[in-house]
C-alpha positions as CSV (number, residue, x, y, z in Angstrom):
1,X,0.0,0.0,0.0
2,X,1.3,3.6,-0.5
3,X,1.1,4.2,3.3
4,X,3.4,1.3,4.2
5,X,7.2,1.2,4.0
6,X,8.9,-2.0,4.8
7,X,12.7,-2.0,5.4
8,X,14.7,-5.1,6.1
9,X,18.3,-4.4,7.1
10,X,21.2,-5.6,9.3
11,X,20.3,-3.6,12.3
12,X,24.0,-3.3,13.4
13,X,24.8,-1.4,10.0
14,X,21.4,0.3,9.7
15,X,21.3,4.0,9.4
16,X,17.6,5.1,9.7
17,X,17.0,7.9,7.2
18,X,13.6,8.8,8.7
19,X,11.4,8.2,11.8
20,X,8.8,5.4,11.7
21,X,5.4,4.7,13.3
22,X,6.2,1.2,14.0
23,X,9.6,-0.4,14.5
24,X,9.7,-4.3,14.9
25,X,12.8,-6.2,16.0
26,X,12.9,-10.0,16.4
27,X,16.5,-10.6,17.6
28,X,18.5,-11.8,20.6
29,X,18.7,-9.6,23.7
30,X,22.4,-9.0,23.3
31,X,21.8,-7.2,20.0
32,X,18.7,-5.5,21.2
33,X,20.7,-4.1,24.2
34,X,23.3,-2.7,21.7
35,X,20.7,-1.1,19.4
36,X,18.1,0.3,21.7
37,X,19.4,3.9,21.3
38,X,19.3,3.4,17.5
39,X,15.7,2.1,17.7
40,X,14.6,5.1,19.9
41,X,16.1,7.5,17.4
42,X,14.2,5.8,14.5
43,X,10.8,6.1,16.2
44,X,8.3,8.9,15.7
45,X,7.2,10.7,18.8
46,X,4.1,8.6,19.1
47,X,5.6,5.5,17.5
48,X,5.4,2.0,18.7
49,X,8.3,-0.5,19.2
50,X,7.7,-4.3,19.2
51,X,10.6,-6.5,20.3
52,X,10.8,-10.4,20.4
53,X,13.4,-13.1,20.4
54,X,14.4,-12.5,24.0
55,X,15.1,-15.6,26.1
56,X,13.2,-15.5,29.4
57,X,16.4,-15.5,31.7
58,X,17.6,-12.3,29.8
59,X,14.3,-10.5,29.6
60,X,14.6,-8.4,32.8
61,X,18.1,-7.0,31.8
62,X,17.0,-6.4,28.2
63,X,13.7,-4.6,29.1
64,X,15.8,-2.5,31.6
65,X,18.2,-1.6,28.7
66,X,15.2,-0.5,26.6
67,X,13.8,1.6,29.5
68,X,17.3,3.2,29.9
69,X,17.2,4.2,26.3
70,X,13.9,5.9,26.6
71,X,11.2,3.2,26.0
72,X,8.2,2.6,28.2
73,X,7.0,-1.0,27.8
74,X,3.2,-1.3,28.2
75,X,2.9,-4.9,27.3
76,X,5.1,-7.8,28.0
77,X,4.2,-11.3,26.9
78,X,6.2,-14.3,28.4
79,X,5.5,-17.6,26.7
80,X,7.6,-20.6,27.5
81,X,11.2,-19.6,27.1
82,X,10.6,-16.5,25.0
83,X,9.6,-13.0,25.9
84,X,8.2,-10.2,23.7
85,X,7.2,-6.7,24.4
86,X,5.5,-3.6,23.1
87,X,6.3,0.0,24.0
88,X,6.5,3.6,23.2
89,X,8.9,6.5,23.8
90,X,8.8,7.8,27.3
91,X,6.9,11.1,27.7
92,X,9.3,13.9,28.4
């Protein structure tokens, strides 16, 4: 559709050229921890981030890293050994 832009990239090399309404990342927590600041910079003010691929034992540290980068998680789903979460930028 004309209102949808999909970009698939190596997130460690990715240099966002705009801000997005929705950013989705399905990768391990060690990579998420490293790229949270980049994800925050790529989000529109009212944008949403959805993350998954986080192993249960690493979830608390990973979500804390996201919060430190400026994300407020409003939904966390734990299913078996995996965790996913949805959030928005913290209000300033």
